A tleap script that builds the chain and sets N, CA, C and O, in Angstrom:
source leaprc.protein.ff14SB
mol = sequence {
  NMET LYS LYS ALA VAL ARG ILE LEU LEU ILE
  ALA LEU ALA ALA LEU LEU VAL ILE VAL LEU
  GLY TYR VAL ALA TYR VAL PHE ILE ALA TYR
  HIE ARG ILE PRO ASP HIE GLN ALA LEU ASP
  VAL ARG PRO GLY GLU SER ALA GLY GLU THR
  VAL ARG ALA GLY ASP GLU LEU THR VAL LEU
  SER TRP ASN ILE GLY PHE GLY ALA TYR GLU
  ASP ASP TYR SER PHE PHE MET ASP GLY GLY
  SER GLU SER TRP ALA TRP SER ARG GLU ARG
  LEU ASN GLU ASN LEU SER GLY ILE SER ALA
  GLU LEU LYS SER ALA ASN ALA ASP LEU TYR
  PHE LEU GLN GLU VAL ASP TYR ASP SER HIE
  ARG SER HIE PHE VAL ASP GLN ARG GLN MET
  ALA LEU ASP ALA PHE SER ASP TYR GLY TRP
  ILE CTRP
}
set mol.1.N position { -48.409 10.203 -24.240 }
set mol.1.CA position { -47.983 8.949 -23.656 }
set mol.1.C position { -46.753 8.394 -24.365 }
set mol.1.O position { -45.807 7.937 -23.723 }
set mol.2.N position { -46.777 8.440 -25.735 }
set mol.2.CA position { -45.646 7.939 -26.488 }
set mol.2.C position { -44.385 8.740 -26.168 }
set mol.2.O position { -43.284 8.191 -26.120 }
set mol.3.N position { -44.556 10.030 -25.953 }
set mol.3.CA position { -43.402 10.886 -25.649 }
set mol.3.C position { -42.796 10.495 -24.297 }
set mol.3.O position { -41.572 10.468 -24.161 }
set mol.4.N position { -43.606 10.200 -23.324 }
set mol.4.CA position { -43.120 9.805 -22.002 }
set mol.4.C position { -42.379 8.465 -22.081 }
set mol.4.O position { -41.340 8.289 -21.446 }
set mol.5.N position { -42.915 7.529 -22.857 }
set mol.5.CA position { -42.263 6.224 -23.023 }
set mol.5.C position { -40.924 6.409 -23.734 }
set mol.5.O position { -39.928 5.787 -23.365 }
set mol.6.N position { -40.907 7.263 -24.750 }
set mol.6.CA position { -39.668 7.526 -25.490 }
set mol.6.C position { -38.618 8.140 -24.559 }
set mol.6.O position { -37.454 7.742 -24.608 }
set mol.7.N position { -38.998 9.082 -23.728 }
set mol.7.CA position { -38.062 9.720 -22.786 }
set mol.7.C position { -37.548 8.693 -21.787 }
set mol.7.O position { -36.362 8.671 -21.460 }
set mol.8.N position { -38.450 7.845 -21.307 }
set mol.8.CA position { -38.044 6.798 -20.367 }
set mol.8.C position { -37.063 5.827 -21.015 }
set mol.8.O position { -36.070 5.449 -20.393 }
set mol.9.N position { -37.327 5.419 -22.251 }
set mol.9.CA position { -36.430 4.513 -22.954 }
set mol.9.C position { -35.068 5.158 -23.213 }
set mol.9.O position { -34.035 4.498 -23.096 }
set mol.10.N position { -35.064 6.427 -23.560 }
set mol.10.CA position { -33.801 7.143 -23.776 }
set mol.10.C position { -33.015 7.222 -22.473 }
set mol.10.O position { -31.799 7.029 -22.462 }
set mol.11.N position { -33.711 7.507 -21.379 }
set mol.11.CA position { -33.042 7.580 -20.075 }
set mol.11.C position { -32.464 6.220 -19.691 }
set mol.11.O position { -31.336 6.144 -19.204 }
set mol.12.N position { -33.221 5.149 -19.903 }
set mol.12.CA position { -32.741 3.794 -19.597 }
set mol.12.C position { -31.556 3.425 -20.493 }
set mol.12.O position { -30.592 2.816 -20.030 }
set mol.13.N position { -31.631 3.792 -21.767 }
set mol.13.CA position { -30.519 3.506 -22.692 }
set mol.13.C position { -29.272 4.272 -22.255 }
set mol.13.O position { -28.168 3.728 -22.288 }
set mol.14.N position { -29.439 5.519 -21.848 }
set mol.14.CA position { -28.294 6.311 -21.385 }
set mol.14.C position { -27.687 5.694 -20.127 }
set mol.14.O position { -26.467 5.617 -19.987 }
set mol.15.N position { -28.544 5.261 -19.224 }
set mol.15.CA position { -28.066 4.608 -18.007 }
set mol.15.C position { -27.317 3.320 -18.341 }
set mol.15.O position { -26.273 3.033 -17.755 }
set mol.16.N position { -27.852 2.551 -19.281 }
set mol.16.CA position { -27.200 1.312 -19.706 }
set mol.16.C position { -25.836 1.598 -20.328 }
set mol.16.O position { -24.875 0.874 -20.066 }
set mol.17.N position { -25.742 2.639 -21.142 }
set mol.17.CA position { -24.460 3.016 -21.755 }
set mol.17.C position { -23.455 3.413 -20.674 }
set mol.17.O position { -22.281 3.054 -20.751 }
set mol.18.N position { -23.915 4.147 -19.680 }
set mol.18.CA position { -23.025 4.561 -18.587 }
set mol.18.C position { -22.530 3.346 -17.804 }
set mol.18.O position { -21.336 3.226 -17.525 }
set mol.19.N position { -23.433 2.463 -17.456 }
set mol.19.CA position { -23.056 1.269 -16.690 }
set mol.19.C position { -22.109 0.398 -17.506 }
set mol.19.O position { -21.085 -0.044 -16.986 }
set mol.20.N position { -22.426 0.144 -18.758 }
set mol.20.CA position { -21.557 -0.674 -19.607 }
set mol.20.C position { -20.205 0.002 -19.830 }
set mol.20.O position { -19.171 -0.665 -19.877 }
set mol.21.N position { -20.219 1.312 -19.966 }
set mol.21.CA position { -18.957 2.053 -20.100 }
set mol.21.C position { -18.096 1.913 -18.861 }
set mol.21.O position { -16.881 1.749 -18.964 }
set mol.22.N position { -18.707 1.976 -17.699 }
set mol.22.CA position { -17.952 1.817 -16.446 }
set mol.22.C position { -17.398 0.399 -16.329 }
set mol.22.O position { -16.238 0.212 -15.959 }
set mol.23.N position { -18.218 -0.591 -16.640 }
set mol.23.CA position { -17.756 -1.983 -16.581 }
set mol.23.C position { -16.596 -2.183 -17.559 }
set mol.23.O position { -15.607 -2.831 -17.217 }
set mol.24.N position { -16.704 -1.645 -18.745 }
set mol.24.CA position { -15.612 -1.758 -19.725 }
set mol.24.C position { -14.358 -1.067 -19.190 }
set mol.24.O position { -13.258 -1.608 -19.307 }
set mol.25.N position { -14.511 0.102 -18.616 }
set mol.25.CA position { -13.354 0.817 -18.040 }
set mol.25.C position { -12.671 -0.017 -16.959 }
set mol.25.O position { -11.444 -0.117 -16.937 }
set mol.26.N position { -13.454 -0.616 -16.066 }
set mol.26.CA position { -12.882 -1.425 -14.987 }
set mol.26.C position { -12.094 -2.594 -15.568 }
set mol.26.O position { -10.976 -2.867 -15.131 }
set mol.27.N position { -12.666 -3.281 -16.544 }
set mol.27.CA position { -11.969 -4.431 -17.124 }
set mol.27.C position { -10.734 -4.018 -17.920 }
set mol.27.O position { -9.738 -4.741 -17.931 }
set mol.28.N position { -10.786 -2.883 -18.576 }
set mol.28.CA position { -9.635 -2.423 -19.360 }
set mol.28.C position { -8.533 -1.897 -18.455 }
set mol.28.O position { -7.357 -2.168 -18.699 }
set mol.29.N position { -8.888 -1.146 -17.410 }
set mol.29.CA position { -7.895 -0.500 -16.548 }
set mol.29.C position { -7.354 -1.417 -15.466 }
set mol.29.O position { -6.269 -1.162 -14.943 }
set mol.30.N position { -8.065 -2.465 -15.114 }
set mol.30.CA position { -7.673 -3.342 -14.008 }
set mol.30.C position { -6.518 -4.240 -14.416 }
set mol.30.O position { -6.512 -4.803 -15.511 }
set mol.31.N position { -5.560 -4.367 -13.545 }
set mol.31.CA position { -4.493 -5.337 -13.760 }
set mol.31.C position { -4.115 -5.944 -12.416 }
set mol.31.O position { -3.953 -5.242 -11.418 }
set mol.32.N position { -3.980 -7.241 -12.416 }
set mol.32.CA position { -3.592 -7.953 -11.198 }
set mol.32.C position { -2.087 -8.013 -11.112 }
set mol.32.O position { -1.381 -8.052 -12.119 }
set mol.33.N position { -1.618 -8.019 -9.884 }
set mol.33.CA position { -0.223 -8.337 -9.668 }
set mol.33.C position { -0.103 -9.832 -9.937 }
set mol.33.O position { -0.949 -10.603 -9.482 }
set mol.34.N position { 0.918 -10.257 -10.658 }
set mol.34.CA position { 1.026 -11.695 -10.963 }
set mol.34.C position { 1.045 -12.542 -9.696 }
set mol.34.O position { 1.577 -12.129 -8.665 }
set mol.35.N position { 0.456 -13.732 -9.788 }
set mol.35.CA position { 0.427 -14.634 -8.649 }
set mol.35.C position { 1.826 -15.120 -8.282 }
set mol.35.O position { 2.122 -15.340 -7.107 }
set mol.36.N position { 2.676 -15.286 -9.276 }
set mol.36.CA position { 4.037 -15.762 -9.033 }
set mol.36.C position { 4.993 -14.627 -9.343 }
set mol.36.O position { 5.163 -14.241 -10.499 }
set mol.37.N position { 5.608 -14.102 -8.313 }
set mol.37.CA position { 6.532 -12.991 -8.479 }
set mol.37.C position { 7.930 -13.416 -8.063 }
set mol.37.O position { 8.107 -14.227 -7.154 }
set mol.38.N position { 8.907 -12.861 -8.737 }
set mol.38.CA position { 10.284 -13.099 -8.342 }
set mol.38.C position { 10.588 -12.228 -7.126 }
set mol.38.O position { 10.198 -11.061 -7.079 }
set mol.39.N position { 11.274 -12.790 -6.159 }
set mol.39.CA position { 11.653 -12.031 -4.979 }
set mol.39.C position { 12.904 -11.225 -5.274 }
set mol.39.O position { 13.835 -11.719 -5.911 }
set mol.40.N position { 12.923 -10.000 -4.815 }
set mol.40.CA position { 14.103 -9.157 -4.915 }
set mol.40.C position { 14.833 -9.279 -3.583 }
set mol.40.O position { 14.357 -8.766 -2.570 }
set mol.41.N position { 15.966 -9.940 -3.569 }
set mol.41.CA position { 16.689 -10.232 -2.335 }
set mol.41.C position { 17.990 -9.444 -2.320 }
set mol.41.O position { 18.779 -9.514 -3.262 }
set mol.42.N position { 18.208 -8.693 -1.243 }
set mol.42.CA position { 19.447 -7.939 -1.059 }
set mol.42.C position { 20.036 -8.313 0.293 }
set mol.42.O position { 19.470 -7.969 1.330 }
set mol.43.N position { 21.158 -9.010 0.292 }
set mol.43.CA position { 21.761 -9.365 1.578 }
set mol.43.C position { 22.344 -8.135 2.260 }
set mol.43.O position { 22.836 -7.222 1.598 }
set mol.44.N position { 22.287 -8.118 3.568 }
set mol.44.CA position { 22.867 -7.026 4.340 }
set mol.44.C position { 24.282 -7.365 4.762 }
set mol.44.O position { 24.839 -8.377 4.336 }
set mol.45.N position { 24.866 -6.516 5.604 }
set mol.45.CA position { 26.237 -6.713 6.064 }
set mol.45.C position { 26.397 -8.004 6.853 }
set mol.45.O position { 27.477 -8.595 6.854 }
set mol.46.N position { 25.344 -8.450 7.523 }
set mol.46.CA position { 25.429 -9.641 8.362 }
set mol.46.C position { 24.877 -10.876 7.652 }
set mol.46.O position { 24.447 -11.825 8.309 }
set mol.47.N position { 24.885 -10.874 6.320 }
set mol.47.CA position { 24.275 -11.970 5.562 }
set mol.47.C position { 24.938 -13.309 5.826 }
set mol.47.O position { 24.313 -14.349 5.623 }
set mol.48.N position { 26.173 -13.311 6.269 }
set mol.48.CA position { 26.857 -14.568 6.508 }
set mol.48.C position { 26.589 -15.162 7.875 }
set mol.48.O position { 26.995 -16.293 8.145 }
set mol.49.N position { 25.914 -14.425 8.744 }
set mol.49.CA position { 25.648 -14.929 10.092 }
set mol.49.C position { 24.587 -16.031 10.048 }
set mol.49.O position { 23.697 -16.031 9.198 }
set mol.50.N position { 24.707 -16.949 10.971 }
set mol.50.CA position { 23.769 -18.062 11.058 }
set mol.50.C position { 22.998 -17.975 12.363 }
set mol.50.O position { 23.570 -17.709 13.420 }
set mol.51.N position { 21.712 -18.200 12.279 }
set mol.51.CA position { 20.878 -18.262 13.472 }
set mol.51.C position { 20.781 -19.723 13.866 }
set mol.51.O position { 20.489 -20.589 13.042 }
set mol.52.N position { 21.027 -19.977 15.125 }
set mol.52.CA position { 21.001 -21.350 15.612 }
set mol.52.C position { 19.848 -21.538 16.596 }
set mol.52.O position { 19.363 -20.577 17.194 }
set mol.53.N position { 19.422 -22.778 16.752 }
set mol.53.CA position { 18.383 -23.091 17.727 }
set mol.53.C position { 18.826 -22.585 19.089 }
set mol.53.O position { 19.962 -22.813 19.505 }
set mol.54.N position { 17.941 -21.909 19.771 }
set mol.54.CA position { 18.249 -21.365 21.086 }
set mol.54.C position { 18.670 -19.903 21.052 }
set mol.54.O position { 18.654 -19.236 22.087 }
set mol.55.N position { 19.055 -19.381 19.861 }
set mol.55.CA position { 19.390 -17.959 19.760 }
set mol.55.C position { 18.126 -17.134 19.972 }
set mol.55.O position { 17.053 -17.494 19.487 }
set mol.56.N position { 18.255 -16.043 20.686 }
set mol.56.CA position { 17.115 -15.150 20.894 }
set mol.56.C position { 17.179 -14.017 19.874 }
set mol.56.O position { 18.218 -13.386 19.675 }
set mol.57.N position { 16.057 -13.785 19.248 }
set mol.57.CA position { 15.935 -12.704 18.272 }
set mol.57.C position { 14.759 -11.825 18.651 }
set mol.57.O position { 13.772 -12.287 19.222 }
set mol.58.N position { 14.881 -10.573 18.328 }
set mol.58.CA position { 13.762 -9.648 18.487 }
set mol.58.C position { 13.144 -9.447 17.102 }
set mol.58.O position { 13.825 -9.060 16.153 }
set mol.59.N position { 11.845 -9.717 17.007 }
set mol.59.CA position { 11.145 -9.614 15.732 }
set mol.59.C position { 10.044 -8.571 15.873 }
set mol.59.O position { 9.302 -8.565 16.856 }
set mol.60.N position { 9.946 -7.688 14.880 }
set mol.60.CA position { 8.898 -6.672 14.882 }
set mol.60.C position { 8.113 -6.805 13.582 }
set mol.60.O position { 8.697 -6.812 12.499 }
set mol.61.N position { 6.809 -6.908 13.687 }
set mol.61.CA position { 5.928 -6.951 12.530 }
set mol.61.C position { 5.007 -5.737 12.609 }
set mol.61.O position { 4.389 -5.484 13.643 }
set mol.62.N position { 4.919 -4.984 11.502 }
set mol.62.CA position { 4.134 -3.751 11.540 }
set mol.62.C position { 3.486 -3.516 10.182 }
set mol.62.O position { 4.168 -3.479 9.158 }
set mol.63.N position { 2.184 -3.359 10.180 }
set mol.63.CA position { 1.472 -2.916 8.997 }
set mol.63.C position { 1.478 -1.395 9.051 }
set mol.63.O position { 0.747 -0.794 9.838 }
set mol.64.N position { 2.299 -0.776 8.217 }
set mol.64.CA position { 2.450 0.692 8.304 }
set mol.64.C position { 1.286 1.422 7.641 }
set mol.64.O position { 1.244 2.653 7.641 }
set mol.65.N position { 0.336 0.663 7.074 }
set mol.65.CA position { -0.858 1.295 6.512 }
set mol.65.C position { -0.533 2.302 5.429 }
set mol.65.O position { -1.164 3.356 5.358 }
set mol.66.N position { 0.439 1.998 4.582 }
set mol.66.CA position { 0.955 2.818 3.494 }
set mol.66.C position { 1.286 4.245 3.941 }
set mol.66.O position { 1.296 5.177 3.137 }
set mol.67.N position { 1.556 4.393 5.245 }
set mol.67.CA position { 2.016 5.668 5.784 }
set mol.67.C position { 0.938 6.722 5.955 }
set mol.67.O position { 1.238 7.860 6.316 }
set mol.68.N position { -0.302 6.365 5.703 }
set mol.68.CA position { -1.375 7.360 5.721 }
set mol.68.C position { -2.134 7.420 7.032 }
set mol.68.O position { -2.758 8.434 7.344 }
set mol.69.N position { -2.088 6.347 7.799 }
set mol.69.CA position { -2.932 6.269 8.994 }
set mol.69.C position { -2.459 7.253 10.060 }
set mol.69.O position { -1.298 7.252 10.468 }
set mol.70.N position { -3.373 8.071 10.485 }
set mol.70.CA position { -3.176 8.975 11.612 }
set mol.70.C position { -4.320 8.713 12.578 }
set mol.70.O position { -5.209 7.914 12.282 }
set mol.71.N position { -4.310 9.373 13.725 }
set mol.71.CA position { -5.353 9.127 14.723 }
set mol.71.C position { -6.757 9.329 14.173 }
set mol.71.O position { -7.681 8.610 14.555 }
set mol.72.N position { -6.928 10.308 13.272 }
set mol.72.CA position { -8.262 10.615 12.765 }
set mol.72.C position { -8.465 10.165 11.313 }
set mol.72.O position { -9.370 10.660 10.640 }
set mol.73.N position { -7.653 9.251 10.829 }
set mol.73.CA position { -7.800 8.725 9.469 }
set mol.73.C position { -8.870 7.637 9.489 }
set mol.73.O position { -8.837 6.751 10.343 }
set mol.74.N position { -9.810 7.699 8.560 }
set mol.74.CA position { -10.890 6.700 8.536 }
set mol.74.C position { -10.824 5.922 7.225 }
set mol.74.O position { -11.404 6.330 6.219 }
set mol.75.N position { -10.116 4.805 7.248 }
set mol.75.CA position { -9.909 3.982 6.063 }
set mol.75.C position { -11.219 3.325 5.644 }
set mol.75.O position { -11.961 2.818 6.485 }
set mol.76.N position { -11.501 3.335 4.344 }
set mol.76.CA position { -12.794 2.854 3.852 }
set mol.76.C position { -13.022 1.369 4.136 }
set mol.76.O position { -14.167 0.948 4.296 }
set mol.77.N position { -11.953 0.565 4.201 }
set mol.77.CA position { -12.131 -0.864 4.476 }
set mol.77.C position { -12.503 -1.116 5.940 }
set mol.77.O position { -12.927 -2.213 6.303 }
set mol.78.N position { -12.339 -0.090 6.767 }
set mol.78.CA position { -12.728 -0.195 8.175 }
set mol.78.C position { -14.024 0.562 8.444 }
set mol.78.O position { -14.338 0.877 9.592 }
set mol.79.N position { -14.773 0.852 7.385 }
set mol.79.CA position { -16.045 1.553 7.530 }
set mol.79.C position { -15.931 3.056 7.378 }
set mol.79.O position { -16.927 3.765 7.523 }
set mol.80.N position { -14.733 3.563 7.089 }
set mol.80.CA position { -14.533 4.997 6.915 }
set mol.80.C position { -14.757 5.417 5.477 }
set mol.80.O position { -15.430 4.731 4.708 }
set mol.81.N position { -14.177 6.562 5.127 }
set mol.81.CA position { -14.423 7.101 3.795 }
set mol.81.C position { -13.148 7.395 3.015 }
set mol.81.O position { -13.229 7.858 1.878 }
set mol.82.N position { -11.980 7.142 3.584 }
set mol.82.CA position { -10.755 7.555 2.913 }
set mol.82.C position { -9.948 6.358 2.418 }
set mol.82.O position { -9.974 5.277 3.007 }
set mol.83.N position { -9.225 6.585 1.308 }
set mol.83.CA position { -8.403 5.516 0.756 }
set mol.83.C position { -7.047 6.023 0.270 }
set mol.83.O position { -6.228 5.229 -0.193 }
set mol.84.N position { -6.797 7.310 0.366 }
set mol.84.CA position { -5.534 7.906 -0.056 }
set mol.84.C position { -4.919 8.637 1.132 }
set mol.84.O position { -5.623 9.053 2.052 }
set mol.85.N position { -3.616 8.786 1.102 }
set mol.85.CA position { -2.952 9.654 2.079 }
set mol.85.C position { -3.410 11.084 1.802 }
set mol.85.O position { -3.624 11.459 0.649 }
set mol.86.N position { -3.558 11.879 2.857 }
set mol.86.CA position { -4.110 13.228 2.691 }
set mol.86.C position { -3.228 14.113 1.828 }
set mol.86.O position { -3.736 14.857 0.990 }
set mol.87.N position { -1.937 14.049 2.014 }
set mol.87.CA position { -1.022 14.842 1.193 }
set mol.87.C position { 0.356 14.200 1.240 }
set mol.87.O position { 0.665 13.417 2.137 }
set mol.88.N position { 1.158 14.541 0.276 }
set mol.88.CA position { 2.524 14.017 0.213 }
set mol.88.C position { 3.327 14.474 1.431 }
set mol.88.O position { 4.132 13.714 1.970 }
set mol.89.N position { 3.106 15.713 1.862 }
set mol.89.CA position { 3.839 16.253 3.012 }
set mol.89.C position { 3.494 15.481 4.293 }
set mol.89.O position { 4.385 15.082 5.044 }
set mol.90.N position { 2.199 15.275 4.532 }
set mol.90.CA position { 1.793 14.534 5.739 }
set mol.90.C position { 2.247 13.088 5.668 }
set mol.90.O position { 2.625 12.505 6.684 }
set mol.91.N position { 2.213 12.506 4.476 }
set mol.91.CA position { 2.693 11.144 4.303 }
set mol.91.C position { 4.171 11.060 4.672 }
set mol.91.O position { 4.576 10.150 5.395 }
set mol.92.N position { 4.975 11.993 4.185 }
set mol.92.CA position { 6.408 11.987 4.502 }
set mol.92.C position { 6.657 12.202 5.996 }
set mol.92.O position { 7.577 11.611 6.561 }
set mol.93.N position { 5.854 13.033 6.629 }
set mol.93.CA position { 5.969 13.210 8.092 }
set mol.93.C position { 5.655 11.900 8.808 }
set mol.93.O position { 6.367 11.500 9.729 }
set mol.94.N position { 4.590 11.240 8.380 }
set mol.94.CA position { 4.220 9.947 8.985 }
set mol.94.C position { 5.329 8.920 8.787 }
set mol.94.O position { 5.670 8.185 9.714 }
set mol.95.N position { 5.892 8.869 7.582 }
set mol.95.CA position { 6.954 7.909 7.306 }
set mol.95.C position { 8.197 8.198 8.137 }
set mol.95.O position { 8.889 7.270 8.556 }
set mol.96.N position { 8.486 9.466 8.379 }
set mol.96.CA position { 9.618 9.807 9.253 }
set mol.96.C position { 9.370 9.304 10.665 }
set mol.96.O position { 10.273 8.758 11.299 }
set mol.97.N position { 8.158 9.484 11.156 }
set mol.97.CA position { 7.810 8.991 12.489 }
set mol.97.C position { 7.859 7.469 12.564 }
set mol.97.O position { 8.337 6.904 13.548 }
set mol.98.N position { 7.364 6.811 11.521 }
set mol.98.CA position { 7.405 5.349 11.472 }
set mol.98.C position { 8.856 4.877 11.473 }
set mol.98.O position { 9.214 3.945 12.192 }
set mol.99.N position { 9.676 5.520 10.670 }
set mol.99.CA position { 11.088 5.154 10.596 }
set mol.99.C position { 11.770 5.311 11.953 }
set mol.99.O position { 12.553 4.455 12.364 }
set mol.100.N position { 11.470 6.404 12.641 }
set mol.100.CA position { 12.061 6.628 13.973 }
set mol.100.C position { 11.609 5.552 14.958 }
set mol.100.O position { 12.410 5.061 15.754 }
set mol.101.N position { 10.328 5.187 14.905 }
set mol.101.CA position { 9.829 4.131 15.798 }
set mol.101.C position { 10.483 2.792 15.492 }
set mol.101.O position { 10.843 2.046 16.403 }
set mol.102.N position { 10.634 2.495 14.222 }
set mol.102.CA position { 11.279 1.241 13.838 }
set mol.102.C position { 12.715 1.191 14.337 }
set mol.102.O position { 13.156 0.181 14.885 }
set mol.103.N position { 13.441 2.290 14.143 }
set mol.103.CA position { 14.837 2.338 14.603 }
set mol.103.C position { 14.930 2.184 16.113 }
set mol.103.O position { 15.815 1.492 16.615 }
set mol.104.N position { 14.022 2.825 16.836 }
set mol.104.CA position { 14.084 2.764 18.297 }
set mol.104.C position { 13.789 1.355 18.818 }
set mol.104.O position { 14.186 1.015 19.932 }
set mol.105.N position { 13.097 0.536 18.025 }
set mol.105.CA position { 12.801 -0.833 18.443 }
set mol.105.C position { 14.058 -1.704 18.428 }
set mol.105.O position { 14.153 -2.673 19.182 }
set mol.106.N position { 15.004 -1.365 17.585 }
set mol.106.CA position { 16.272 -2.081 17.502 }
set mol.106.C position { 16.065 -3.596 17.385 }
set mol.106.O position { 16.703 -4.382 18.084 }
set mol.107.N position { 15.164 -3.979 16.489 }
set mol.107.CA position { 14.853 -5.403 16.304 }
set mol.107.C position { 15.902 -6.076 15.419 }
set mol.107.O position { 16.620 -5.419 14.665 }
set mol.108.N position { 15.968 -7.373 15.529 }
set mol.108.CA position { 16.856 -8.153 14.668 }
set mol.108.C position { 16.225 -8.414 13.308 }
set mol.108.O position { 16.920 -8.537 12.299 }
set mol.109.N position { 14.905 -8.497 13.297 }
set mol.109.CA position { 14.174 -8.847 12.088 }
set mol.109.C position { 12.894 -8.016 12.042 }
set mol.109.O position { 12.161 -7.935 13.028 }
set mol.110.N position { 12.632 -7.404 10.897 }
set mol.110.CA position { 11.433 -6.587 10.713 }
set mol.110.C position { 10.585 -7.183 9.592 }
set mol.110.O position { 11.109 -7.563 8.545 }
set mol.111.N position { 9.284 -7.261 9.814 }
set mol.111.CA position { 8.330 -7.615 8.776 }
set mol.111.C position { 7.413 -6.404 8.606 }
set mol.111.O position { 6.646 -6.078 9.512 }
set mol.112.N position { 7.485 -5.737 7.454 }
set mol.112.CA position { 6.670 -4.549 7.198 }
set mol.112.C position { 5.644 -4.862 6.114 }
set mol.112.O position { 5.969 -5.439 5.076 }
set mol.113.N position { 4.407 -4.471 6.375 }
set mol.113.CA position { 3.330 -4.666 5.414 }
set mol.113.C position { 2.826 -3.306 4.934 }
set mol.113.O position { 2.995 -2.288 5.605 }
set mol.114.N position { 2.207 -3.320 3.761 }
set mol.114.CA position { 1.643 -2.133 3.110 }
set mol.114.C position { 2.697 -1.055 2.911 }
set mol.114.O position { 2.476 0.116 3.218 }
set mol.115.N position { 3.833 -1.467 2.395 }
set mol.115.CA position { 4.895 -0.535 2.021 }
set mol.115.C position { 4.722 -0.285 0.527 }
set mol.115.O position { 4.936 -1.192 -0.277 }
set mol.116.N position { 4.341 0.926 0.146 }
set mol.116.CA position { 4.074 1.264 -1.254 }
set mol.116.C position { 5.333 1.795 -1.931 }
set mol.116.O position { 6.248 2.300 -1.279 }
set mol.117.N position { 5.354 1.667 -3.254 }
set mol.117.CA position { 6.449 2.284 -3.992 }
set mol.117.C position { 5.994 2.923 -5.296 }
set mol.117.O position { 6.712 3.764 -5.835 }
set mol.118.N position { 4.854 2.566 -5.813 }
set mol.118.CA position { 4.371 3.150 -7.068 }
set mol.118.C position { 2.855 3.152 -7.039 }
set mol.118.O position { 2.200 2.477 -7.833 }
set mol.119.N position { 2.308 3.924 -6.108 }
set mol.119.CA position { 0.874 3.838 -5.866 }
set mol.119.C position { 0.242 5.227 -5.774 }
set mol.119.O position { 0.805 6.154 -5.192 }
set mol.120.N position { -0.944 5.336 -6.369 }
set mol.120.CA position { -1.708 6.589 -6.279 }
set mol.120.C position { -2.014 6.934 -4.821 }
set mol.120.O position { -1.887 8.088 -4.411 }
set mol.121.N position { -2.415 5.932 -4.045 }
set mol.121.CA position { -2.892 6.193 -2.688 }
set mol.121.C position { -1.824 6.816 -1.809 }
set mol.121.O position { -2.144 7.483 -0.825 }
set mol.122.N position { -0.549 6.607 -2.152 }
set mol.122.CA position { 0.540 7.177 -1.358 }
set mol.122.C position { 1.347 8.189 -2.169 }
set mol.122.O position { 2.539 8.378 -1.926 }
set mol.123.N position { 0.696 8.833 -3.126 }
set mol.123.CA position { 1.294 9.915 -3.914 }
set mol.123.C position { 2.613 9.503 -4.563 }
set mol.123.O position { 3.509 10.331 -4.727 }
set mol.124.N position { 2.734 8.244 -4.927 }
set mol.124.CA position { 3.898 7.683 -5.603 }
set mol.124.C position { 5.200 7.852 -4.819 }
set mol.124.O position { 6.282 7.866 -5.406 }
set mol.125.N position { 5.097 7.978 -3.505 }
set mol.125.CA position { 6.289 8.036 -2.655 }
set mol.125.C position { 6.859 6.624 -2.564 }
set mol.125.O position { 6.123 5.673 -2.302 }
set mol.126.N position { 8.158 6.484 -2.778 }
set mol.126.CA position { 8.811 5.181 -2.710 }
set mol.126.C position { 9.126 4.864 -1.253 }
set mol.126.O position { 10.178 5.236 -0.735 }
set mol.127.N position { 8.199 4.172 -0.605 }
set mol.127.CA position { 8.349 3.857 0.810 }
set mol.127.C position { 9.390 2.768 1.033 }
set mol.127.O position { 9.930 2.634 2.132 }
set mol.128.N position { 9.670 1.995 -0.002 }
set mol.128.CA position { 10.769 1.018 0.109 }
set mol.128.C position { 12.069 1.748 0.396 }
set mol.128.O position { 12.876 1.302 1.212 }
set mol.129.N position { 12.267 2.870 -0.276 }
set mol.129.CA position { 13.501 3.627 -0.090 }
set mol.129.C position { 13.615 4.142 1.339 }
set mol.129.O position { 14.712 4.197 1.894 }
set mol.130.N position { 12.476 4.523 1.944 }
set mol.130.CA position { 12.490 4.944 3.351 }
set mol.130.C position { 13.036 3.819 4.215 }
set mol.130.O position { 13.876 4.048 5.086 }
set mol.131.N position { 12.560 2.607 3.975 }
set mol.131.CA position { 13.008 1.464 4.763 }
set mol.131.C position { 14.481 1.164 4.491 }
set mol.131.O position { 15.243 0.866 5.411 }
set mol.132.N position { 14.870 1.245 3.231 }
set mol.132.CA position { 16.274 0.989 2.891 }
set mol.132.C position { 17.201 2.022 3.516 }
set mol.132.O position { 18.275 1.678 4.008 }
set mol.133.N position { 16.793 3.279 3.500 }
set mol.133.CA position { 17.617 4.335 4.102 }
set mol.133.C position { 17.726 4.144 5.615 }
set mol.133.O position { 18.794 4.340 6.196 }
set mol.134.N position { 16.631 3.767 6.237 }
set mol.134.CA position { 16.628 3.610 7.694 }
set mol.134.C position { 17.427 2.390 8.131 }
set mol.134.O position { 17.986 2.374 9.228 }
set mol.135.N position { 17.485 1.370 7.282 }
set mol.135.CA position { 18.129 0.109 7.656 }
set mol.135.C position { 19.098 -0.339 6.569 }
set mol.135.O position { 19.008 -1.457 6.062 }
set mol.136.N position { 20.013 0.536 6.223 }
set mol.136.CA position { 20.931 0.247 5.119 }
set mol.136.C position { 21.843 -0.941 5.407 }
set mol.136.O position { 22.338 -1.571 4.472 }
set mol.137.N position { 22.074 -1.259 6.669 }
set mol.137.CA position { 22.939 -2.393 6.998 }
set mol.137.C position { 22.175 -3.720 7.085 }
set mol.137.O position { 22.786 -4.769 7.286 }
set mol.138.N position { 20.866 -3.681 6.939 }
set mol.138.CA position { 20.039 -4.884 6.964 }
set mol.138.C position { 19.879 -5.413 5.537 }
set mol.138.O position { 19.900 -4.654 4.568 }
set mol.139.N position { 19.720 -6.719 5.438 }
set mol.139.CA position { 19.307 -7.285 4.166 }
set mol.139.C position { 17.799 -7.177 4.059 }
set mol.139.O position { 17.128 -6.915 5.057 }
set mol.140.N position { 17.254 -7.373 2.872 }
set mol.140.CA position { 15.814 -7.314 2.738 }
set mol.140.C position { 15.343 -8.175 1.581 }
set mol.140.O position { 16.103 -8.507 0.670 }
set mol.141.N position { 14.084 -8.523 1.645 }
set mol.141.CA position { 13.415 -9.254 0.571 }
set mol.141.C position { 12.136 -8.497 0.265 }
set mol.141.O position { 11.350 -8.193 1.162 }
set mol.142.N position { 11.935 -8.197 -1.006 }
set mol.142.CA position { 10.733 -7.494 -1.426 }
set mol.142.C position { 9.911 -8.443 -2.249 }
set mol.142.O position { 8.836 -8.078 -2.724 }
savepdb mol mol.pdb
quit
């Protein structure tokens, strides 16, 4: 009986060490993006133009889903199981398609969400550069 209790206590202690180790890892490795960030503003060629009341503009807003979303991608926040782009090659193909769609829209103003530049989930592909290359004559704010 004492041996069984000892084994149970050792197992519980090991489990406690694992859980505490994981909690310590999360707190040590976690870092928040600061609440107050400086904006990186780059004016484009038309930075001197003024928009006036009554002017018509075409605006496009697109959450590019960090370039990973495909028809059969199941993102974990939507009840799926995936959180990373499948591969750097497929990510770059997706970004090329996104860039082509954005260009074909010929909008005056673009709002892009989930554009990664230094992220594990997107294989550290600088997606900002994709946007800058596609719209080099536009100004931007990051």
